Structures are given as structure tokens and as C-alpha cells.
C-alpha positions in Angstrom: 0.0 0.0 0.0 1.2 3.5 -0.7 1.5 6.0 2.2 3.5 8.5 4.7 6.2 8.5 7.4 5.8 8.7 11.1 9.3 9.3 10.4 12.8 9.6 11.8 15.2 10.8 14.4 17.0 13.2 12.1 17.3 16.9 12.0 13.7 17.2 11.0 12.6 16.1 14.5 10.4 13.3 13.2 10.9 10.0 14.9 11.9 6.9 13.0 10.8 3.7 14.7 13.3 0.8 14.9 11.1 -2.3 14.1 13.7 -4.7 15.6 13.7 -3.0 19.0 10.2 -1.6 19.2 8.1 -3.6 16.7 5.4 -4.4 19.2 5.3 -0.8 20.5 5.1 0.5 16.9 2.2 -1.8 16.1 0.4 -0.8 19.2 0.7 2.9 18.8 0.5 2.8 15.0 -2.7 0.8 15.2 -4.1 3.2 17.8 -3.2 6.2 15.7 -4.9 4.9 12.6 -8.0 3.8 14.6 -8.4 7.2 16.0 -7.8 8.7 12.6 -10.5 6.4 11.2 -13.0 7.4 13.9 -12.2 11.1 13.3 -12.7 10.6 9.6 -16.0 8.9 10.0 -17.3 11.7 12.2 -16.1 14.4 9.8 -17.7 12.6 6.8 -21.0 12.1 8.6 -21.1 15.8 9.6 -20.2 16.9 6.1 -22.8 14.7 4.4 -25.5 15.9 6.8 -24.7 19.5 6.2 -24.6 19.1 2.4 -27.9 17.2 2.5 -29.7 20.0 4.3 -28.0 22.8 2.6 -26.2 24.2 5.6 -22.8 25.8 5.5 -19.9 23.4 5.6 -18.3 23.0 9.1 -15.1 24.8 10.0 -12.9 22.0 11.1 -9.8 24.1 11.8 -7.3 26.6 10.5 -4.5 25.7 8.1 -1.2 26.9 9.5 1.4 28.7 7.3 3.9 26.5 5.5 6.8 26.8 3.0 7.4 24.0 0.5 8.6 23.6 -3.1 6.4 22.8 -6.1 7.1 20.5 -9.1 8.7 23.5 -10.9 11.2 24.1 -8.1 9.5 27.3 -7.0 8.9 28.1 -3.3 5.3 27.7 -2.5 3.5 28.8 0.7 0.0 29.3 2.1 0.1 32.9 0.8 -0.1 31.4 -2.8 -3.5 29.9 -1.9 -5.1 32.7 0.1 -8.4 33.9 -1.4 -8.8 30.6 -3.2 -10.6 27.3 -2.5 -8.3 24.3 -2.7 -8.5 20.5 -2.6 -5.5 18.5 -1.2 -4.4 14.9 -0.8 -1.2 13.0 0.1 0.6 10.4 -2.0 4.1 9.3 -3.0 5.3 8.6 -6.5 6.7 5.1 -5.8 3.4 4.0 -4.3 2.2 0.5 -5.4 -1.3 1.0 -3.9 -4.0 3.6 -4.0 -1.9 6.6 -5.0 -2.4 6.2 -8.7 -6.1 5.9 -8.3 -6.2 9.0 -6.1 -4.1 10.9 -8.6 -6.4 9.9 -11.4 -9.4 11.1 -9.4 -7.6 14.5 -8.8 -7.0 14.7 -12.6 -10.7 14.2 -13.1 -11.4 17.1 -10.8 -8.9 19.2 -12.8 -10.8 18.3 -16.0 -14.2 19.0 -14.4 -13.3 22.5 -13.2 -14.0 25.3 -15.7 -10.9 27.0 -17.1 -11.8 30.3 -15.4 -12.4 28.7 -12.0 -9.8 29.9 -9.5 -9.8 26.7 -7.4 -6.5 25.0 -6.9 -5.4 21.4 -6.4 -2.6 20.4 -4.0 -0.8 17.0 -3.8 1.7 16.5 -1.0 4.4 13.8 -1.1 5.0 11.5 1.9 8.4 10.7 0.5 10.4 13.9 0.2 13.8 12.1 0.3 12.9 10.6 -3.1 10.2 12.9 -4.5 12.3 15.9 -5.6 10.7 18.6 -7.7 12.1 16.9 -10.8 10.5 13.6 -9.9 7.2 15.3 -9.0 7.3 17.1 -12.3 7.7 13.9 -14.3 4.9 12.3 -12.2 2.6 15.3 -12.8 3.3 15.1 -16.5 1.9 11.5 -16.5 -1.5 13.0 -15.5 -1.4 16.1 -17.6 -1.3 18.2 -14.5 -1.7 22.0 -15.2 1.0 23.6 -13.0 -1.1 26.7 -12.8 -3.9 24.8 -11.2 -2.4 21.7 -9.6 0.6 21.8 -7.3 2.8 18.9 -6.3 4.7 19.8 -3.1 7.8 18.5 -1.5 10.2 19.9 1.1 11.5 19.2 4.6 9.9 16.2 6.3 9.0 18.1 9.4 7.2 20.8 7.3 5.2 18.2 5.3 4.3 16.2 8.4 3.1 19.4 10.2 1.0 20.5 7.4 -0.4 17.0 6.7 -1.2 15.9 10.2 -1.9 19.1 12.1 -3.7 21.2 9.6 -5.1 18.9 6.9 -5.8 15.8 9.1 -4.0 13.6 6.7 -2.8 10.6 8.8 0.3 8.8 7.7 2.8 6.2 9.0 6.0 4.6 7.8 5.8 0.9 7.2 8.6 -1.0 9.0 10.8 -2.9 6.6 9.6 -6.3 7.8 6.0 -5.4 7.2 6.3 -4.3 3.6 4.6 -6.2 0.9 7.2 -4.9 -1.6 10.3 -2.6 -1.6 7.9 0.3 -2.7 5.4 -0.4 0.2 6.9 2.4 2.2 4.0 4.2 3.9 0.5 3.7 5.1 -1.6 6.8 4.8 -5.2 8.1 4.5 -6.8 8.0 1.1 -8.9 11.2 1.5 -9.3 14.5 -0.2 -9.7 17.6 1.9 -11.1 21.0 1.0 -9.9 24.3 2.3 -11.8 27.6 2.0 -10.6 31.1 0.9 -9.7 31.9 4.5 -7.4 29.0 4.8 -9.8 26.9 7.0 -10.3 23.2 6.6 -13.9 22.7 5.7 -14.5 19.2 4.4 -13.1 15.6 4.1 -14.0 13.2 1.4 -13.1 9.4 1.3 -11.9 8.5 -2.2 -11.4 4.7 -2.1 -12.9 1.7 -0.4 -16.0 -0.5 -0.5 -19.1 1.3 -1.4 -17.3 4.5 -2.5 -18.6 5.8 -5.9 -15.8 8.0 -7.4 -18.4 9.8 -9.6 -20.4 10.7 -6.6 -17.3 11.8 -4.7 -16.3 14.1 -7.5 -19.8 15.6 -7.6 -19.7 16.2 -3.9 -16.3 17.9 -4.1 -17.3 20.1 -7.0 -20.5 21.1 -5.1 -18.4 21.9 -2.0 -16.0 24.1 -4.2 -19.0 26.0 -5.6 -20.5 26.5 -2.1 -17.2 27.7 -0.6 -16.5 30.1 -3.5 -19.8 31.8 -2.8 -18.7 32.6 0.7 -17.1 36.0 1.3 
């Protein structure tokens, strides 16, 4: 499965778990983390569906903190570049053997469904910044005809990505220990959701993209409806 790091004891400040010494502890805390993330996701999805069904404003889940990363063109990219715009985000990595390709195809369908004049942006974070350089992300983006004026693929320091993903966007991710990987590319376990952020940099919605009973066409319609609703807000 494709996915993110709960990462390492380097200068980034992220903790790498040693599976030989702390395998049981990792599984316990990793399982608890993903269970809590799943519960939070279920609650957020239920609230979002209810509000969309009755026509109420989407909930404000929380603010998105400022960040500084680098896009696929090697340009510095920060929250200031998204202020005043609605944007949709996800997290993947280019070596992913699991759901990442499907998620990226779904993001491409969103890009194609948005009118050319629509100001909404699309943001894809990498969980694997050590490998996913701007050049690698640019090649990957090209496979999906990503419009670099609309769709940003972001890399940068591990700590900055982890902070934005987990604290602001609620995108849970963990590194898979070497002895638990199905293949050499099975590096991370991460959420398979899209999130939506409003013009004031507030997280406003969570959409599950894969899994049993998930209709990609319906998910795309829900996200497009959420974009239109948030764009009508001041």
C-alpha cells in the first residue's frame, strides 16, 4: 500500500521507529493512531454529508497553518499562494504501489471538471520527500497532464510536510517497518482522503476516495459542489 512517514530521528525532528527493538510498540501505537484517525474521519464525513444534504454551510474543522514548501517546478510555494482561493488536497508518493495512482487519477478528473476560469487549486503533498524531488514530481505530474497553474505537487522538509499534513489537513500517515512491507515500494500507510480548504485557509471538508461502497463519480460531484459553495462565501 502506498503511504507517509511517522518518520525519523534526524534533524527534521520526526521519529523513525526501529522495528527490531520496538516492533510491538510501533504496532500498538500505530494501530491506535490509525484507529483514532478512522474514527475522526467517520465523524467528519458524517457531519459533512448531513450539512450538504440539508444545505447548511460546511463546518469549519480548523485553520491551516502557514507553510513553505517547493512545487514541481522548483518554486517556493506557501500558504500565501493559496489565500483567497478554495483548494483541494491529498497526500501520496510517486513510488506508491497501492491507492496513490487511483487518487491521482481522481484528482485529474477534478482538474478536468473545473471550468478553465475557475480559481480553485489542487494540491498534492508527497509523503516521500527524500525521493520525490521537484524533478521527480514534475515527471509524475506530467503523466497525469497536471496543469502547473492549477495543480501543485509539493515537497520539502519532512517536518514541514508532516506538520501541514497531520496538524492542519488531518492527513494521517505512518512509515511501514521494513519487515511489514509487501514490496520494496510499500513504504507508507496513509489516509486516502481528499480535503477541501476555503478562501480563508480553513479546513472545511473531508472526502473518502477509495474503499468498499465508494462511488468515485459521486465523490467528484460532492467535491465540486463543495467548491462552488465555498466560492460563494465572502
